[in-house]
C-alpha positions, -999 to 999 in steps of 0.1 A, spaced: 243 -156 667 274 -135 648 308 -144 661 313 -108 652 295 -81 629 311 -54 605 296 -23 604 302 -2 574 294 31 575 301 69 565 316 89 588 280 115 584 258 87 598 281 84 633 253 97 651 227 66 640 256 38 640 264 54 676 230 46 685 226 11 666 261 -1 681 243 8 718 217 -18 710 241 -44 697 258 -42 727 229 -43 752 219 -76 727 254 -90 734 261 -94 696 301 -88 693 308 -64 662 337 -44 651 326 -8 642 355 16 635 347 48 661 350 26 687 379 5 677 403 20 660 432 40 680 452 71 668 482 56 665 466 24 648 474 12 606 433 23 605 433 3 569 452 -24 583 428 -28 609 396 -26 586 414 -55 565 420 -75 596 384 -66 611 371 -79 576 390 -114 573 376 -118 615 340 -111 614 314 -131 598 283 -109 590 283 -71 574 261 -43 583 259 -17 556 246 14 571 229 31 538 223 70 533 233 96 505 274 98 522 275 57 522 263 50 482 293 82 477 319 69 500 346 49 484 356 34 521 320 23 523 326 7 486 362 -10 493 342 -28 525 314 -41 506 333 -53 476 354 -71 499 322 -92 520 306 -96 486 334 -119 477 340 -133 504 316 -167 508 314 -165 546 295 -134 544 267 -147 518 235 -145 531 251 -126 561 252 -89 541 224 -67 560 215 -29 541 200 -10 568 186 22 550 196 48 572 181 76 548 164 78 512 192 67 494 200 51 456 214 20 469 229 13 430 252 37 434 270 23 459 268 -19 441 245 -31 416 238 -62 435 226 -42 464 186 -44 453 184 -82 454 190 -81 493 170 -79 517 170 -42 536 163 -33 571 142 0 566 146 25 596 123 54 580 93 38 600 116 49 632 145 33 650 128 12 672 110 -2 642 146 -7 625 164 -21 651 138 -49 664 136 -59 629 178 -61 624 178 -85 656 150 -109 645 173 -116 620 193 -135 649 161 -146 664 164 -120 689 138 -95 700 141 -60 713 149 -55 747 144 -16 762 
């Protein structure tokens, strides 16, 4: 089980990410998600950095907006550079896009595809940690 999962996403994908986070919570998977964790007056860039230093898994929600996001790219580059994330970066294909736009390394990663449906995507994600989807 992860100690804590960092959820990287573009702001436009919040509706889907909110639903994924509910599933993580329902299955007892600790996570850091900016929308639930950041408070208005916090230095958000410092909070993101602290979370990246603390987390041991990295979920990357892929979409056209994500592959164009400067912050998603920064977060991914950090994770790619840290040995503790080796084998623990999980791209989630939320919407068809070209992951090469974000990083030339992404096509080599096994992806969790949400295009067949939300439940199937969540089932595939949870299997990574040996869990079954509870509905």
